[in-house]
N, C-alpha and C positions, 0 to 999 in steps of 0.2 A: 475261239478261232474256228471258223467254219471253212476248213480247207483240208483236202486229202493230200498229204505229202508223201504218200507211199512210194511213188515213182516220180522223181523230181528231176527234170531236165534243166541243166544250167547251160545256156547257149554260149557258143564261141563261133562267131561268123567266119573268122579266119580259118579255123580248123574245118568247118563245113565247106568253105570255098575250096580248100585244098583237096577235099574229097569230091569236088564237083557239084556241091549242093548249094542252093540258096537257103539261107537260114530260116526264112518264113516257111519254105516248103518242108524243111526238116521238122519244124515245130508242128506243122499240119499233119505230117505222116506219124510223128511220135505220139501226138495226142489222140490220133485215131486208133492207136494200137496199144494203149495202156498207160501212157504218161498222164499223171494227174495234176501236176503243178509245173510251171515253167518260170524260171528266173532268167531274165535277159541280162547278160553280163557282157558288156562291150567296153573294155577298158581303154581302147585306143580310138574310139569313135568320138566325133564332135558331139556336142549337146544336140545340135539340130539333126544330125544323122541318127543319133540314138533315139530321139523323140520320134522320128519317122519310122524307125524299126518297131518301136513300141506300138505305134498306131497300126502298122501293118499286121503285126502279130495279134494284136487284140481283136482285129476283125476276123482272123483266121481260127481263133480258139473256140472250142465248144464252151457252152455256158458254165459247165461244171468244173472247168479247169482254172485254177488260180494263176494269175499272171503277176509276177513280182518283178520289181525293178532293182537291179543291183546298184548299191552305193548312191546313185544320183537322185536324191530326194527332189531336186528341182525338176528333173525329167518326169518323175512320177506325178508331181503336182501339175505340170504342164499337160501331160497326157490325160490326167483325170479331168482337168478343166476343158480339154478338147473333146471329151466324151468317150475316151477309151475306157474299157472295162478292166481297170487295173486294181488288183486286190491289196497290194502293199509294197513294201521295200525290204531289202535285205542289206544289212550293213556289216562292216568289219570292225575290228577293235580300234583301228586308226581313223575311222570315219566319224561323222557326227555322233555324239553319245545318244543312246536310245531315248532318254527323256526329252532331248531336244528334237529328235525325230518325231516323237509322239506329239509334241506341241505343234509341229508343222503339218503332220498328216491327219491328225484327228483320231478319235476313239475307234472308228470303224475299220481303219486300215490295219493290215497285218504287218507286224515288224518281226523280222528274223535277224539273228545276230550270230556271227561266226565266233566259235570258241574252241579252245584246245587244251585248257587247263582247268583243274577243279576250282581255282579262284575265279576264273572268268565265268564258269557256269554258276557259281554262287552269286556273283554280281548280277548276272542276267536274270536269275530267278528272283532275286531280291529287288530288282528295279521296279517291278510291278507294271512294266510297259512292254516287255519282250514277250512275244507269243510262242516262239520256238527258237531252237538253236541249231546251227550247223556245225557238227563236230568233225574236225579233220586236221591234218590230212590222214586218211586211213593208210594209203600207200603213197610212195613218191609220185609226184605228178608234174608234168611239164606245162599244164594249162594255167597255173597260177604261180608266178615267179617268186612271190613272197610267202608261199605256203609254209606252215610250220613243219617241223620234222615229222616223218611218218609215225603214226601211232601203232599200227597193227591191230588185229582183232581183239587181243586180250586187253590192251589199254583202252581201246574204244569201248568195250563192254563195261569196264570199270567206270568210265566217264558217264556213260548212259545211265548206269545204276545210280550215279551221284546227282544226276540232273533232275530237277523238279519240273522241267519243261520238256515238251516233246522234242526229240533230237533226231536230226537227219545226218546220216554219214555222208562224207564227201572226200574225194581224193583218190583218183586212179581206180575207181570201182568198176568191176566187171561182173558178168553173170555169175562167176564162180564165188563171189563174195556175198551175194544177196541173201541167201538162206541164213548164213551165220549172222548177218546184220539183223535180220528180223528176229531171230531167236535170242539175240542179245538185248532186245527191247527197243531197237530203233523204230522211230515212227516212219522212217523212209530211207531210201537210198537215192542220193543225188549223183547224177552222172553227167559228164561232159563228152569226153572222147568216145565213150562206148556207144553213143548215138550220133554225135556230130561228125565223127570221122568214119562211121560205118558205110560200107558200100551200099547197104540197104537199110536206111534208118527205120523204116517201118518194121522190118524183120527184127532188127536189134531191139526195138522197144517191145515187141511181142515176146521175145525171149526173156528179157528182164522182168516183164510183167508176170510171165509164167513162173519164173523162179521165185518171185516174191509171194505169189499166191499159193505156191506149193509148199512154202516153208512152214 
């Protein structure tokens, strides 16, 4: 996998809009100030609207920032076919199984998988097709209604140690969490509200980047 997951933005257009931001502008500001990977997650958008967002974001991203599509393998495929620079997909435990995703997206695409238990991590590493895992929720979060119970830093660190794959933390993460996550062995910190709801997304990204780099 050729992607830097260290500061990983998961988008929420609704949260961004409530803060007065267009999601493409949020992504543009964030990636100009330290975000290294972007996952577009639009649970309530139509396929057509989601595809349009992927296309718009792909044109706004620096070449070294990986763009991942959440859940919707069909949207990823359509965007790639239309010429978007999309790196891969991120799926959950109730989405298409990773081996089916791999058959659809091909060998070069990145596949991420959400996980929250040792059994899920073992299955991910044993699949031979998953490139990284997203472990959460670190804290209680309102951005994902079906999020598992909060892990906290101690349980997260144990799961990272047990994972054979690079692991990104997600779930209510703020600047105050970043140093501990990096010290525990995380490959990155994934944030939603910390950037999407910030009054100044560029400044929020800079602070998160600085905390990761200093850890």
